[in-house]
C-alpha angles and dihedrals in degrees: 000000000000121000094267091052090049092052090050090049091052092049090050089051093051091047091051093047093052100035088108132021108297123230116188137173113242126237107245118178112239091004115061096044121153093279093049091046090051092052097042096044090048091053092049092050091047090054091053098250107090120188112261086226144324132224125229124241108272119279109219114231114198123139113356146001106294119237119251095255090065092055089046090050093057097032109028086163087080085080089060106047089285092288135119119243088267092053101257111148118237121213118205117241123203131188131197145102106240108091099203094045090048090050094050092049092047090053091051092049088055090051088055090053108271108163093203138001121230120194119213116225094147109067108122098192113131093221090054096044092047088061094048096262134128122356097001087077089067084083087056106056091164090057089050089053092049094050097047092044093048092049092046092053094045103053128064112286094237094060116087125233121207136177135214119208144165123227090264144312109263094355142347097266093112097052094110091051092047091050090051091050092052092045094053098039103072098246113163097212140352134225117201128197100207098229137068122250092256090052087059110177097325115130136285115053113208099229093165090066091065089066094082092060089063086082085076115098091234134078116275122210120202124219139173138079098010106149104148145005094281092052091050093051092047092046093052092047096047096041093045094227131104092211121098139184113204119208131157091003090060091055093045092048108022089192093058094107090056093044092053093060103025102044095122106010105054107071131132126223093280092055094250116145102243093196090070115106107216121209093253090054091053095052094082091051092050091051090048089053091051090050094052115141099213099074138040120253096260092055093042093052091049093049091045091053089053090054093043090052089056091045089059086072091056105033127040090205090062089063092059092050092045092055090052099047108026092110095033118115099177110098094203091054090051092050090051090051090052092050091048091052088067095047090049 
């Protein structure tokens, strides 16, 4: 394809992606790793409302072009047409502050099969921010512009580039400058976590502040503090966009993506909401997580306990299991406890 054809292909891709309200699974460092993505995207597909796509945990770019095995570690889906086993596309997210280095790594990720590149300007972690990565760059809109522009120019014209931001670093005083940087950079869409870095994850999320970014001539995706149907509706109304990224709420209630869109429509003859994932239906997915091949048992058990702790906020049954296994290290014992929670 010549450049004109590639540009048209990219626009067609974006039009297709955003033809209907988007629902995507958020990248969360140390949480939505490949195994968790596999589980959550499978559940969403089984419930009839698959995620439109998910985004990888950020890949840190520091000194050189990373070797292929690093990209495959974070995004093993690249071996499978950049999709999870259930068919959900995975976009590759990168994080760093050197525009040319970011561009070179983005280009290599595309060679390996990345269907889109997402650039992280939202991570609030101190260790990341102290090395000029993530949300600290919200205080450097010109650097943001340089990074996005360099990535856009370096990768094939048919592959989209997106950015994820917060409302600001210490406050929202740079929002106009941030919006201008995004507007001029060539980004194809923007995801906004509706808090500043200093606000962290503390409620509330300021969905209404996303509204001003709708002046951009690109789609805007809202994110932050969406835990149920009502939150989703309020977020879309206040932010002025139908597109949502679901994060911690989707881990706590793996059926959240289905509940957001099927709250009133998807009922069986008895009136039961068939999109709801009951605890007994979630057991098999938890066991599959514990039997994951990518990690040793010690790591898997630790990661599972992290997930179970979050599930206690969505399922009362999870609290009982948690009380019984929170000090347990034997995977087989934990699996037996899960199975017993259904019998009980």
